[in-house]
C-alpha positions in Angstrom: 178.7 -1.4 -16.8 179.1 1.2 -19.6 181.2 3.4 -17.3 183.1 0.5 -16.4 184.0 -1.0 -19.9 184.5 2.3 -21.5 186.9 4.1 -18.8 190.2 5.0 -20.0 192.7 5.1 -17.2 195.4 7.2 -19.0 196.2 10.5 -17.2 194.2 9.7 -14.1 195.9 10.0 -10.8 196.5 6.9 -8.5 194.2 8.2 -5.9 191.2 8.4 -8.5 192.1 5.0 -9.8 192.2 3.4 -6.6 188.6 4.6 -5.5 187.3 4.0 -9.2 188.5 0.2 -9.0 186.9 0.0 -5.4 183.7 1.2 -7.1 184.1 -1.3 -9.9 184.7 -4.1 -7.3 181.6 -3.1 -5.3 179.4 -3.2 -8.5 180.6 -7.0 -9.1 180.0 -7.8 -5.7 176.5 -6.4 -5.8 175.8 -8.3 -8.9 177.1 -11.3 -7.3 174.6 -11.0 -4.6 171.7 -10.4 -7.0 172.4 -13.6 -8.9 172.8 -15.9 -5.8 171.5 -19.2 -6.7 173.1 -19.0 -10.3 176.5 -20.4 -9.7 177.9 -19.8 -13.2 177.1 -16.0 -13.0 178.1 -15.9 -9.6 181.3 -17.2 -10.0 182.0 -15.0 -13.3 181.1 -11.8 -10.9 183.1 -13.1 -8.0 186.2 -13.4 -10.3 185.8 -10.2 -11.9 185.5 -8.4 -8.1 188.9 -10.0 -7.3 190.4 -8.4 -10.5 189.3 -5.2 -9.2 190.4 -5.5 -6.0 193.9 -6.4 -7.0 193.9 -3.2 -9.3 192.6 -1.2 -6.4 195.4 -2.5 -3.9 197.9 -1.6 -6.9 197.0 1.9 -7.1 196.6 2.5 -3.2 199.0 4.1 -0.9 200.3 1.5 1.4 199.6 3.3 4.4 196.0 4.4 3.6 192.9 3.0 4.8 191.8 1.9 1.2 195.0 -0.2 0.9 194.0 -1.9 4.3 190.4 -2.4 3.6 190.8 -4.1 0.2 193.8 -6.1 1.4 191.5 -7.4 4.0 188.8 -8.1 1.6 191.1 -9.9 -1.0 192.4 -11.9 2.2 188.9 -13.0 3.0 187.9 -13.8 -0.5 190.9 -16.1 -0.9 190.7 -17.7 2.5 187.6 -16.7 4.6 187.5 -17.2 8.4 184.8 -15.6 10.8 187.7 -14.8 13.2 189.7 -12.8 10.6 186.6 -11.0 9.4 185.9 -9.9 12.9 189.3 -9.2 14.1 190.4 -7.6 10.7 187.4 -5.3 10.5 187.9 -4.1 14.2 191.3 -3.5 13.3 190.4 -1.3 10.6 188.1 0.8 12.6 190.6 1.3 15.4 193.6 2.1 13.0 191.8 4.8 10.7 189.8 8.1 11.2 187.4 7.3 8.6 184.4 9.3 7.1 180.8 8.3 8.6 179.8 6.9 5.4 182.7 4.7 5.2 182.1 4.0 9.0 178.4 2.9 8.1 179.9 0.4 5.6 182.5 -1.0 7.7 180.2 -1.4 11.0 177.7 -3.2 8.7 180.2 -5.9 7.4 181.6 -6.1 11.3 177.8 -6.8 12.2 177.2 -9.5 9.6 180.5 -11.3 10.6 179.5 -11.2 14.4 176.1 -12.4 13.4 177.7 -15.5 11.4 179.6 -16.6 14.8 176.4 -16.3 17.0 177.3 -12.9 18.6 173.9 -11.5 18.0 173.6 -8.9 20.7 177.2 -7.3 19.4 176.0 -7.8 15.8 172.7 -5.9 16.6 174.8 -3.3 18.5 177.0 -2.4 15.2 174.2 -2.7 12.9 172.4 0.2 15.0 175.6 2.2 14.6 175.8 1.6 10.9 172.4 2.9 10.6 173.1 5.8 12.7 176.0 6.6 10.6 174.0 6.3 7.4 171.6 8.6 8.9 174.5 11.4 9.8 176.1 11.1 6.6 172.7 11.7 4.8 173.3 8.5 3.1 170.3 6.7 1.5 171.7 3.0 2.4 169.2 0.5 3.1 171.4 -2.4 4.5 171.6 -1.7 8.0 167.8 -0.3 8.4 166.4 -3.6 6.7 168.5 -5.9 8.8 167.9 -4.0 12.1 164.0 -4.3 11.3 164.4 -8.2 10.8 166.4 -8.5 14.0 163.5 -6.4 15.7 160.8 -8.7 14.2 162.8 -11.6 15.5 162.8 -10.0 18.9 159.0 -9.3 18.6 159.6 -5.6 18.8 157.2 -4.9 16.0 156.7 -1.1 16.4 160.4 -0.6 15.8 160.7 -3.2 13.0 157.9 -1.4 11.3 159.6 1.7 11.7 163.0 0.8 10.4 161.8 -1.4 7.4 159.8 1.7 6.3 162.7 3.8 6.5 164.6 1.0 4.4 161.8 1.6 2.1 161.7 4.9 1.5 165.7 4.9 1.0 165.4 2.3 -1.7 162.5 4.3 -3.2 164.8 7.5 -3.2 167.7 5.7 -5.0 165.3 3.5 -7.1 167.4 0.6 -6.2 165.7 -2.7 -7.5 167.9 -5.1 -5.5 167.1 -3.3 -2.2 163.5 -3.1 -3.2 163.4 -6.9 -3.9 164.9 -7.4 -0.4 162.6 -5.2 1.3 159.6 -6.6 -0.3 160.3 -10.0 1.0 160.1 -8.7 4.9 157.8 -6.0 4.7 154.5 -8.0 4.4 155.6 -10.1 7.1 156.4 -7.1 9.7 153.1 -5.2 8.5 151.0 -8.4 9.0 152.4 -8.8 12.5 152.2 -5.3 13.2 148.3 -5.3 12.3 148.1 -8.3 14.5 149.9 -6.7 17.5 147.7 -3.5 16.9 144.4 -5.7 17.3 145.7 -7.4 20.4 146.6 -4.3 21.9 142.9 -2.9 21.2 141.7 -6.5 22.6 143.8 -5.9 25.8 142.7 -2.3 26.1 139.0 -3.5 26.1 139.8 -6.4 28.5 141.5 -3.9 30.7 138.8 -1.3 30.8 136.5 -4.2 31.7 138.7 -5.2 34.6 139.1 -1.7 35.9 135.1 -1.4 35.8 134.8 -4.9 37.6 137.4 -3.7 40.1 135.6 -0.6 40.8 132.6 -2.1 41.6 134.5 -5.0 43.8 136.2 -1.9 45.6 132.7 -0.5 46.6 132.0 -3.7 47.8 134.9 -4.3 50.1 135.0 -0.9 51.4 132.1 -1.8 53.7 133.8 -4.9 54.8 137.2 -2.9 55.3 135.3 -0.5 57.9 134.3 -3.4 59.8 137.7 -5.1 59.8 139.2 -1.7 60.9 137.8 -1.9 64.2 138.9 -5.4 64.5 142.5 -4.2 63.3 142.4 -1.4 66.3 142.0 -4.3 69.0 145.0 -6.1 67.1 147.0 -2.9 67.3 146.3 -2.6 71.0 147.7 -6.3 71.5 150.6 -5.6 69.4 151.5 -2.6 71.3 151.2 -4.6 74.6 153.2 -7.3 72.8 155.7 -4.7 72.0 156.1 -3.8 75.5 156.8 -7.4 76.1 159.5 -7.4 73.5 161.1 -4.4 74.8 161.4 -6.2 78.4 162.8 -9.3 76.7 165.3 -7.2 74.8 166.5 -5.6 77.9 166.8 -9.0 79.5 169.0 -10.1 76.5 171.1 -7.2 76.7 171.6 -8.0 80.2 172.6 -11.5 79.5 174.9 -10.2 76.9 176.6 -7.9 79.3 177.1 -11.3 81.5 178.6 -12.9 78.8 180.8 -10.1 77.8 182.0 -10.1 81.7 182.5 -14.1 81.3 185.0 -13.5 78.4 186.8 -10.7 80.2 187.3 -13.1 83.3 188.5 -15.8 80.6 191.1 -13.0 79.4 192.1 -12.6 83.0 192.9 -16.1 83.0 196.1 -15.6 81.4 196.8 -12.3 83.1 196.5 -13.7 86.4 199.0 -16.4 85.3 201.8 -14.0 84.7 202.2 -12.7 88.1 202.6 -15.8 90.1 203.0 -19.5 90.6 202.3 -20.4 94.2 204.1 -23.7 93.9 207.4 -21.8 92.8 206.7 -19.0 95.5 206.6 -21.6 98.1 209.6 -23.5 97.0 211.7 -20.3 96.9 210.6 -19.2 100.2 211.6 -22.6 101.9 215.1 -22.4 100.2 215.4 -18.8 101.5 214.5 -19.7 105.0 217.0 -22.7 104.7 219.8 -20.4 103.1 219.2 -18.1 105.8 219.7 -20.7 108.6 223.0 -21.7 106.7 224.0 -18.1 106.8 223.3 -18.0 110.7 225.2 -21.4 111.2 228.2 -19.6 109.1 227.9 -22.0 106.4 228.2 -19.5 103.7 229.3 -21.8 100.9 226.2 -24.0 101.2 223.9 -21.0 101.2 225.3 -19.6 98.1 224.9 -23.0 96.3 221.4 -23.2 97.3 220.9 -19.9 95.9 222.6 -20.5 92.6 220.4 -23.7 92.3 216.9 -22.1 92.9 216.0 -22.6 89.2 214.8 -19.1 88.5 215.9 -19.2 84.9 214.1 -22.4 84.4 211.1 -21.3 86.3 211.0 -18.3 84.1 211.0 -20.3 80.7 208.4 -22.5 82.0 206.3 -19.6 83.1 206.4 -18.2 79.5 205.7 -21.8 77.9 202.5 -21.7 80.3 201.7 -18.4 79.3 202.1 -19.1 75.6 200.2 -22.2 75.8 197.1 -20.3 77.6 197.4 -17.4 75.2 197.1 -19.6 71.9 194.4 -21.5 73.6 192.4 -18.4 73.8 193.9 -17.0 70.6 194.4 -19.7 68.3 194.1 -17.7 65.3 196.6 -15.0 66.7 199.7 -15.8 64.6 197.7 -16.2 61.3 196.0 -12.7 61.8 199.2 -11.2 63.2 201.3 -12.4 59.9 198.7 -10.9 57.6 200.1 -7.6 58.7 203.7 -8.6 57.1 204.5 -9.4 53.6 205.1 -13.4 52.8 208.7 -13.2 53.3 208.5 -11.3 56.7 205.9 -14.0 58.4 207.0 -15.0 61.8 206.4 -18.6 63.2 206.3 -20.5 66.4 209.9 -21.9 67.6 210.2 -25.9 67.6 208.4 -26.4 71.0 205.4 -24.3 69.7 206.2 -21.3 71.9 206.0 -17.8 70.9 208.9 -15.4 70.1 210.0 -12.9 72.7 208.9 -9.9 70.4 205.5 -11.5 69.6 204.9 -11.9 73.4 204.8 -8.2 73.7 202.2 -7.7 71.4 200.3 -10.8 72.8 200.4 -8.9 76.3 199.1 -5.9 74.6 196.3 -7.8 73.2 195.5 -8.9 76.7 195.3 -5.3 77.7 198.6 -4.5 79.2 199.6 -1.5 77.2 202.3 -0.2 79.9 205.5 -0.9 78.5 207.3 -0.7 81.9 204.8 -3.8 83.0 205.6 -5.6 80.0 209.4 -5.4 80.4 209.2 -6.2 84.0 207.1 -9.4 83.1 209.4 -10.5 80.4 212.6 -9.7 82.0 213.6 -6.9 79.7 214.6 -3.3 79.7 211.9 -0.8 78.6 214.1 0.3 75.9 214.4 -3.2 74.8 210.6 -3.6 74.5 210.4 -0.4 72.3 213.5 -1.6 69.9 211.4 -5.0 69.6 208.1 -3.1 68.6 209.9 -0.7 66.2 211.5 -3.4 64.4 208.3 -5.3 63.9 206.5 -2.3 62.8 209.1 -1.2 60.4 208.8 -4.7 58.6 204.9 -4.4 58.3 202.7 -3.6 55.4 200.5 -1.3 57.5 201.7 2.2 59.0 203.1 2.5 62.1 200.3 4.4 63.6 197.8 1.8 62.8 199.7 -1.5 63.7 199.1 -1.3 67.4 195.1 -0.8 66.7 195.3 -3.6 64.2 196.6 -5.9 66.7 194.0 -4.9 69.3 191.5 -5.9 66.7 192.3 -9.4 66.5 189.6 -11.5 67.9 189.5 -14.5 70.0 187.8 -17.5 68.9 
């Protein structure tokens, strides 16, 4: 107080003045904390603290850490909020590269703000960082160590609580800080009493554990005799298990055989579509009859009638009907084919069935491939296309896909039937 009251600022640089006024504000802050519960004195010290904050801001460089720090403290003093206290402190630590001693102070204040809003784990983390920074900067500050001790005590970690509170007491005695020693004196006896009780419990538990081990040894010796007798029984059980294992192996082989049959059944099911591709007996019979009739007309030199009959065979309509039949059978076996096929394309390139629920021609090509017809000539023959047209359809589709052209066919073949 004598230094503050007798200080003459004339001839002192702005940087030194800013640092001095920050120390003055810190002094009034400590005095305010010391007289907590006495409103008149606390209000007086808080008012003096704000005056020195204003002086520190006036002499600090605007881009400096000190300016940003005291501006935040001034704003919090005038209009405190937990969100501003946390966000502003984190912003300070992120913007400036400050000394470890300054980091210890800022992390300690951040830890208090986080604790106030219920974020205890984060608060404990930053409190520990503050204590570490104190140690690294060789600063005998006790706030973080003391609060860490209290946190460890609440978490029932008595060993750490005792270690931290004794470190805090050592620091307070090193500085002969009355305020710190008073604060520590309120928690130290509680922690030490808990530590004493914890040590006694550990001794009791150790004794009980030793007795339990002794009893266990006795029981073990007794049980060894029974175990030997049971080992003989276990040998017999083992022989039975080996026998049962052989039976399980045979059962597994039978299941494997059954699975092969089921696979064969599925292949036959697929062949249902393949077989439907290459014939419709009704249409063949009709063509045969019409052909014979046309031949008779030709033999009778009725050429116009024969030509008219050939024009009305309905090959085009029958081909469309055959495709529709194929589409129906294929989609019945692969109801998810269009959905899985469209996953290979971007959303704006999805392909859909036509109004009658039939597959587009380019999809039929890949449907035939999925059924195992990988010969382009056979696909072209069935679809009444040229081989080159088949390749063009496939190339166009692959160029619009999300996957590589090399992987496209394999991913189509991987579509499972339901």
